[in-house]
C-alpha positions in Angstrom: 40.8 -12.4 21.8 37.5 -12.9 23.9 35.5 -11.8 21.0 37.2 -14.6 18.6 36.4 -17.5 21.1 33.1 -16.3 21.5 32.5 -16.5 17.9 33.8 -20.0 17.9 31.3 -20.8 20.6 28.4 -19.5 18.2 29.6 -21.4 15.3 29.8 -24.5 17.7 26.1 -24.1 18.8 25.2 -23.2 15.0 26.1 -26.4 14.1 24.8 -28.1 16.7 21.5 -26.0 15.9 22.3 -27.3 11.7 22.0 -30.9 13.1 19.0 -30.4 15.2 17.0 -28.9 12.3 18.0 -31.7 10.3 16.7 -34.3 13.1 13.6 -32.6 13.4 12.9 -32.2 9.9 13.5 -35.6 9.2 12.3 -37.7 12.4 8.4 -38.9 11.7 7.8 -38.3 16.0 6.1 -35.4 15.9 2.7 -36.8 16.8 2.4 -40.2 18.9 -0.5 -42.0 19.7 -1.8 -41.4 22.5 -3.4 -44.2 25.2 -5.9 -43.1 27.1 -8.8 -44.8 29.5 -9.5 -48.5 28.4 -8.5 -48.4 24.7 -4.9 -49.4 25.7 -2.9 -51.0 22.8 0.6 -51.9 24.1 1.5 -53.8 21.4 1.2 -51.2 19.0 2.5 -47.7 18.8 1.7 -45.0 15.9 3.9 -41.7 14.6 3.0 -39.0 12.7 5.5 -36.7 11.0 6.1 -34.2 8.1 7.1 -36.9 5.7 6.1 -40.5 6.8 3.7 -41.9 9.3 5.3 -45.2 11.0 3.5 -47.7 13.0 5.8 -50.5 15.4 4.4 -53.5 16.8 5.5 -55.3 19.6 8.6 -53.1 20.0 10.4 -55.3 17.1 8.6 -54.6 13.3 8.2 -51.1 12.6 6.8 -50.0 8.8 6.5 -46.5 7.5 4.7 -45.2 4.5 4.9 -41.6 2.7 2.1 -39.3 2.6 0.9 -39.5 -0.9 -0.2 -36.2 -1.2 0.8 -32.8 0.5 -2.8 -31.8 0.6 -4.0 -35.0 3.2 -2.2 -33.1 6.1 -3.7 -31.2 8.2 -3.0 -27.5 7.8 0.0 -27.3 10.6 2.2 -29.8 9.0 2.2 -28.5 5.8 3.1 -25.2 6.8 5.7 -26.7 9.2 7.3 -28.5 6.0 7.9 -25.1 4.3 9.3 -23.2 7.4 11.6 -26.6 8.3 12.8 -26.9 5.0 13.4 -22.5 4.9 15.0 -23.2 8.5 17.4 -25.8 7.3 18.5 -23.5 4.3 19.1 -20.3 6.3 20.6 -22.2 9.0 23.4 -24.1 6.5 24.2 -20.5 4.3 24.5 -18.7 7.7 26.8 -21.1 8.9 28.9 -21.0 5.4 28.7 -17.0 5.7 30.1 -16.7 9.1 33.5 -18.5 7.9 33.8 -15.6 5.9 33.5 -13.1 9.0 35.6 -15.2 11.7 38.1 -12.8 12.5 40.7 -16.2 12.4 39.8 -16.5 8.8 42.1 -15.1 6.0 39.6 -13.9 4.0 38.9 -10.5 3.8 41.5 -9.8 6.4 42.4 -6.0 5.0 39.1 -5.5 5.4 37.8 -5.8 9.3 34.4 -3.6 8.8 33.4 -6.2 6.0 34.2 -8.9 8.1 32.1 -7.9 11.3 29.1 -7.0 8.7 29.4 -10.3 7.1 29.3 -12.1 10.8 26.2 -9.8 11.5 24.4 -10.9 8.5 25.2 -14.8 9.6 23.7 -13.7 13.1 20.5 -12.9 11.3 20.1 -15.9 9.5 20.8 -17.8 12.8 18.0 -16.1 14.5 15.8 -16.3 11.2 16.6 -19.8 11.6 15.2 -19.9 15.2 12.1 -18.0 14.3 11.2 -21.1 11.2 11.9 -23.9 13.9 9.9 -22.5 16.7 7.0 -21.7 14.7 6.2 -24.9 13.1 7.1 -26.8 16.4 4.9 -24.3 18.8 1.8 -24.4 16.7 1.9 -28.6 16.4 2.0 -28.5 20.0 -0.9 -26.3 20.4 -2.6 -28.4 18.0 -2.2 -31.6 19.9 -3.4 -30.2 23.0 -6.3 -28.4 21.7 -7.4 -31.7 20.2 -6.2 -33.5 23.0 -9.0 -32.0 25.6 -12.0 -31.9 22.9 -14.2 -33.4 24.1 -16.5 -34.0 20.9 -13.3 -36.1 19.4 -12.7 -39.8 20.3 -9.9 -41.1 21.9 -8.4 -42.7 18.9 -8.0 -39.0 17.5 -6.1 -37.8 20.2 -2.3 -37.8 19.7 0.7 -36.9 22.5 3.8 -34.8 22.0 6.4 -36.5 19.9 10.5 -36.3 20.7 10.8 -33.8 17.2 8.7 -31.0 18.9 11.2 -31.2 22.4 14.3 -31.3 19.7 12.8 -28.6 17.6 12.5 -26.2 21.4 16.3 -27.0 22.0 17.1 -26.5 18.4 15.7 -23.0 18.2 17.3 -22.2 21.6 20.8 -23.1 20.0 20.3 -21.3 16.9 19.0 -18.1 18.8 22.1 -17.8 21.2 24.4 -18.4 18.1 22.5 -15.6 16.3 22.7 -12.9 19.0 26.6 -14.1 19.7 27.5 -13.2 16.2 25.1 -10.0 16.5 27.0 -8.7 19.0 30.3 -8.8 16.8 31.8 -4.9 16.9 32.0 -2.5 14.0 34.7 -0.9 13.4 34.0 2.8 12.1 34.8 4.3 8.9 37.1 7.3 8.6 35.1 10.4 8.7 31.5 9.0 9.1 31.1 11.0 12.3 30.4 14.7 12.1 31.3 16.7 15.4 28.6 19.3 14.4 25.8 18.9 11.8 25.9 20.3 8.5 25.1 24.0 7.7 23.1 23.4 5.1 20.7 21.0 7.0 17.9 22.9 9.2 17.3 21.3 12.7 14.0 20.2 13.3 12.9 21.1 17.3 10.5 18.5 19.0 7.7 20.7 18.3 8.1 20.9 14.3 8.5 17.2 14.6 5.1 16.6 16.8 3.3 19.1 14.3 4.4 17.0 11.5 3.1 13.6 12.6 0.0 15.1 14.3 -1.3 16.4 10.4 -0.1 13.4 9.2 -3.5 10.8 8.4 -4.0 7.9 10.6 -4.1 4.5 9.2 -6.5 1.7 11.0 -5.7 -2.0 10.6 -6.7 -4.9 12.9 -4.5 -7.7 13.4 -6.1 -11.4 12.9 -6.6 -12.8 16.5 -5.3 -16.4 15.8 -4.0 -17.9 12.9 -6.2 -21.2 13.4 -8.8 -19.0 12.5 -8.0 -18.3 8.7 -9.1 -20.5 6.1 -6.3 -23.3 4.8 -5.1 -21.2 1.5 -4.2 -18.2 4.0 -2.7 -20.7 6.3 -0.3 -22.3 3.7 0.1 -18.7 2.3 1.4 -17.0 5.7 3.9 -19.9 5.5 5.1 -19.9 1.9 5.1 -16.2 1.5 7.7 -16.0 4.7 9.7 -18.9 2.8 9.8 -16.3 -0.5 10.9 -13.6 1.3 13.8 -15.2 3.5 14.9 -17.5 0.2 15.2 -13.6 -1.8 17.2 -12.0 1.1 19.3 -15.2 1.0 20.0 -14.8 -2.1 20.9 -11.4 -2.2 23.2 -12.0 0.9 24.8 -14.6 -1.4 25.5 -12.5 -4.4 27.0 -9.8 -1.9 29.1 -12.5 -0.1 30.3 -13.7 -3.4 31.4 -10.1 -4.9 33.4 -9.5 -1.4 34.7 -12.9 -1.4 35.5 -13.5 -5.3 38.8 -11.1 -5.1 40.2 -13.4 -2.0 39.8 -16.4 -4.4 41.3 -15.1 -7.6 44.4 -14.2 -5.5 44.8 -17.5 -4.2 44.3 -19.2 -7.2 46.5 -17.0 -9.1 49.3 -16.9 -6.2 53.4 -18.0 -7.0 53.5 -21.8 -7.4 56.2 -23.5 -5.5 57.3 -26.8 -6.7 59.5 -29.5 -4.6 62.5 -30.5 -5.9 64.5 -33.8 -4.6 68.0 -33.1 -3.1 70.4 -35.3 -5.5 72.7 -37.5 -3.7 
């Protein structure tokens, strides 16, 4: 009973997170014009978003213009486009998958282990969506703060944190909480999957043999980049696109497995007994 209530709470958090991802992706309030020093322009405000830039004059008239090309955007906004779209897809598919894994649904009712695994897969999708939201939001905030304190830039080139960034941080927290709750689902063990003793034909390695086998392996040294901002723009965009390709391919595989498990349930509902209503004759 408690797990059923927790799953409903996770579903509600996931819905709120999905609405937040839509708002973060669509709102142009990522970067706002900073009013500094004597250059105070109280009659005009400028916003820069992922898809357009907007101007408002005297709090009355507002004009927006869509970007002519993606290449005109800075690297942080280019990566933010792909990551937010990926977060939107992961969050939406995760919610659909979680509906099948809920205990209150009738699909796969006779297979509780499959329902638990599907709910955990939905939790993984929600956590990945949270990561895809927090990365572009934090990256853009870091760029704004770095440029704000850069003495080489003039006041007109400085920006402030927009409302969409704060919404993105809250959305990431909701998605993370939803994913963690789904991952806490208890999985029923398979009958006969645990052995009281190890099989007789498999030798047991002690700690010394394991250490010796690891010690004689060749060592591979690698150096991780200190910061993503040091990379050229093509590698920065490659970071986001390869992560999107990895997430989309995983989502496609999970959707295929989900449909293979749900198809018998759907066919059973469609081919069930049909009843007809008859009016009583007076």
